[in-house]
C-alpha positions in Angstrom: -0.1 0.1 -0.1 1.4 3.4 -0.9 2.6 5.7 1.7 0.4 9.2 2.5 2.5 12.4 1.4 2.8 14.4 4.3 3.7 18.0 3.3 6.4 19.3 5.6 6.3 23.0 6.7 9.9 24.8 6.4 10.4 27.4 8.8 11.8 31.0 7.8 15.3 30.1 8.0 14.9 27.2 6.1 13.1 28.7 3.5 15.7 31.6 3.1 18.3 28.9 2.7 20.8 31.0 4.6 22.1 28.9 7.2 22.6 25.7 4.2 24.8 28.8 2.3 27.1 29.6 5.2 27.8 26.1 5.7 28.7 25.5 2.0 30.9 28.7 2.3 32.8 27.3 5.4 33.6 23.9 3.6 35.1 25.8 0.6 37.1 28.4 2.7 38.2 25.6 4.7 39.7 23.6 1.5 40.9 26.8 -0.4 43.0 27.8 3.0 44.8 24.3 3.1 45.5 24.0 -0.5 47.0 27.8 -0.3 48.8 26.8 2.6 50.0 23.3 1.0 51.3 25.3 -2.5 53.9 27.0 -0.2 55.8 23.9 1.1 59.0 23.0 0.1 59.8 19.9 -2.2 57.7 18.2 -4.8 54.5 19.0 -5.2 51.6 16.6 -3.7 48.1 16.4 -3.5 45.9 18.1 -3.0 47.9 20.9 -5.4 48.3 20.4 -8.9 51.4 18.7 -10.5 53.9 20.8 -11.7 54.8 19.0 -15.0 57.0 18.9 -16.9 59.3 20.6 -14.5 58.7 18.1 -11.9 58.8 14.3 -13.2 59.2 12.5 -9.7 55.7 11.4 -9.6 55.1 7.4 -9.3 53.4 5.8 -12.1 51.0 2.9 -11.3 52.9 -0.6 -12.1 49.8 -1.7 -14.2 49.3 1.8 -16.5 49.2 1.2 -20.2 51.5 3.6 -21.9 53.8 2.9 -25.2 54.5 -0.6 -26.1 57.8 -2.8 -26.4 59.1 -5.8 -27.1 60.7 -7.8 -24.4 64.1 -10.1 -24.5 64.8 -13.1 -22.3 67.5 -13.6 -19.8 69.8 -14.5 -22.8 69.2 -11.0 -24.6 67.4 -12.9 -27.3 63.9 -11.7 -28.7 61.0 -13.5 -27.1 58.3 -12.7 -29.9 57.5 -15.7 -32.0 55.3 -14.1 -34.3 52.5 -16.2 -33.9 50.1 -13.3 -34.5 47.9 -13.7 -31.7 48.3 -9.8 -30.6 47.1 -8.6 -34.5 44.2 -10.9 -34.6 42.6 -9.7 -30.9 43.6 -6.0 -31.5 40.2 -4.3 -31.9 41.6 -1.6 -33.7 43.2 -3.3 -35.9 46.8 -1.2 -35.6 49.1 -4.2 -35.5 50.8 -5.9 -38.5 53.3 -8.5 -38.2 55.3 -10.5 -41.1 57.1 -13.7 -40.2 60.4 -14.7 -40.7 62.3 -18.0 -40.2 65.5 -18.2 -38.2 68.9 -19.0 -39.9 71.7 -20.8 -39.0 74.0 -18.9 -36.4 70.9 -16.7 -35.3 70.4 -18.8 -32.3 71.5 -15.9 -30.2 69.1 -13.5 -31.4 66.1 -15.3 -31.7 64.7 -17.5 -28.9 62.1 -19.7 -31.1 62.8 -20.9 -34.8 60.2 -18.3 -36.1 60.5 -14.1 -35.3 59.0 -11.0 -36.4 60.6 -10.1 -39.5 58.7 -6.7 -39.2 56.5 -5.6 -36.5 54.8 -2.2 -36.4 51.9 -0.6 -34.3 50.1 2.6 -35.1 49.7 4.7 -32.2 47.1 6.7 -33.6 44.6 3.9 -34.1 45.8 2.3 -30.7 43.5 2.4 -28.0 45.4 1.1 -25.4 43.2 -1.6 -24.1 46.2 -4.3 -23.4 44.8 -7.1 -24.9 47.5 -7.7 -26.9 50.0 -8.2 -23.5 47.0 -10.3 -22.2 47.0 -12.8 -25.0 50.5 -13.0 -25.9 51.9 -16.5 -25.0 55.7 -15.7 -24.6 55.0 -12.1 -22.8 56.8 -10.5 -25.2 54.5 -7.5 -26.1 54.0 -5.3 -23.0 52.6 -1.9 -22.3 55.3 0.4 -20.5 55.2 3.3 -18.2 56.2 5.9 -21.1 53.0 8.3 -21.2 54.8 11.2 -23.4 52.9 9.9 -26.9 53.0 13.5 -28.4 54.7 13.7 -32.1 55.1 15.9 -35.1 54.3 13.9 -37.8 52.1 10.6 -38.8 55.3 8.9 -39.7 56.5 9.4 -35.7 53.7 7.5 -34.5 54.1 4.2 -36.1 56.2 2.2 -34.0 58.4 -0.3 -35.5 60.8 -3.1 -34.4 63.8 -1.2 -33.6 61.8 1.9 -31.7 60.1 -1.3 -29.7 63.5 -3.0 -28.8 64.6 0.5 -27.8 61.5 1.3 -25.7 62.7 -2.1 -23.9 66.2 -1.4 -23.5 65.4 2.3 -22.2 62.7 0.8 -19.7 65.1 -1.5 -18.4 67.9 0.7 -18.0 65.2 3.1 -15.8 64.3 0.5 -14.0 60.8 0.5 -15.0 60.3 -2.8 -16.8 56.9 -4.8 -15.6 57.0 -7.3 -13.5 56.1 -10.7 -14.9 52.5 -11.8 -15.3 50.9 -14.2 -12.8 49.9 -17.3 -14.2 46.2 -18.0 -13.1 46.1 -21.7 -11.8 43.8 -24.3 -13.4 41.6 -25.9 -11.1 40.7 -29.0 -11.9 36.9 -30.3 -12.3 35.1 -31.5 -9.2 34.5 -35.3 -9.4 30.9 -36.3 -10.0 28.7 -37.4 -7.3 28.5 -41.5 -7.1 24.9 -41.0 -8.0 24.9 -39.4 -10.8 27.6 -42.0 -11.9 25.2 -44.7 -11.1 22.5 -43.5 -13.0 24.8 -42.8 -16.1 25.8 -46.4 -16.0 22.4 -47.9 -15.7 21.6 -45.6 -18.6 24.2 -46.9 -20.3 23.4 -50.4 -19.5 19.8 -50.1 -20.4 20.7 -48.8 -23.9 23.4 -51.7 -24.3 20.6 -54.1 -23.4 18.3 -52.7 -25.7 20.9 -53.0 -28.9 21.4 -56.6 -27.5 17.7 -57.3 -27.6 17.7 -55.9 -31.4 20.0 -57.7 -32.6 18.9 -61.5 -31.9 14.9 -60.1 -33.5 16.6 -58.9 -36.2 18.1 -62.1 -37.1 15.2 -63.9 -36.0 13.3 -62.0 -38.9 16.0 -62.6 -41.4 16.0 -66.6 -40.9 12.1 -66.8 -41.0 12.5 -64.6 -44.3 15.0 -67.0 -45.6 13.0 -70.1 -44.7 10.1 -68.7 -46.1 11.8 -68.4 -49.0 12.8 -71.6 -49.3 9.6 -73.1 -48.9 8.0 -70.9 -51.8 11.2 -72.3 -54.2 10.7 -76.1 -52.8 7.1 -75.8 -53.7 7.6 -74.3 -57.1 10.0 -77.3 -57.8 7.2 -79.9 -56.8 4.9 -78.2 -58.9 7.5 -78.5 -62.1 8.2 -81.8 -61.2 4.7 -82.8 -61.3 3.9 -81.4 -64.5 7.1 -83.3 -66.4 5.2 -86.6 -65.3 
């Protein structure tokens, strides 16, 4: 049942809203003076003031930030990428193009696998930095780093080729900004089926097998009866032919 609406009668101060306005102004002035005092503090500016970029670059970036791409190498300095093309297939913006190449003899120190990317290009103008490429990579070869300064002057500079991707990796390694290896999700085996269900399935399978076994003898009996009837008919015809000859 609906509740009846009771009309509230406001006092004069409530209808003027003066007291509420004063409370709001008090809160605003409190934040203003707090921020005004904070801007005179020595050292790098922190919250609640604005970050003085690009003069101050000491701000820490989240380790899961998705910035400019890079192609990683293993501990032996070999390229991890095997040019499987999974990153290019899953990319929703279709900004990745890969050409596969085969490793030659004597190039085991350069490439970790038998296949490697002969060319690897990423168009930053089309990329949406979703991170699908690094999530689907089986070798953890392609990674989105922490570089957020992506401004370029020409379109050609916005296309990252293999050389630029490897340079990004080397730069991040020197600065200690490499992303930690991704933790593998443990595969939990399926729980065993209950015994009752197994018993029901076994009964069903047995019943089906018995039904098939019953069908087979019936079919054999019918075939035998047909053959007997055919033999009787043939025998009767032969007798009639002999009697006519006599």
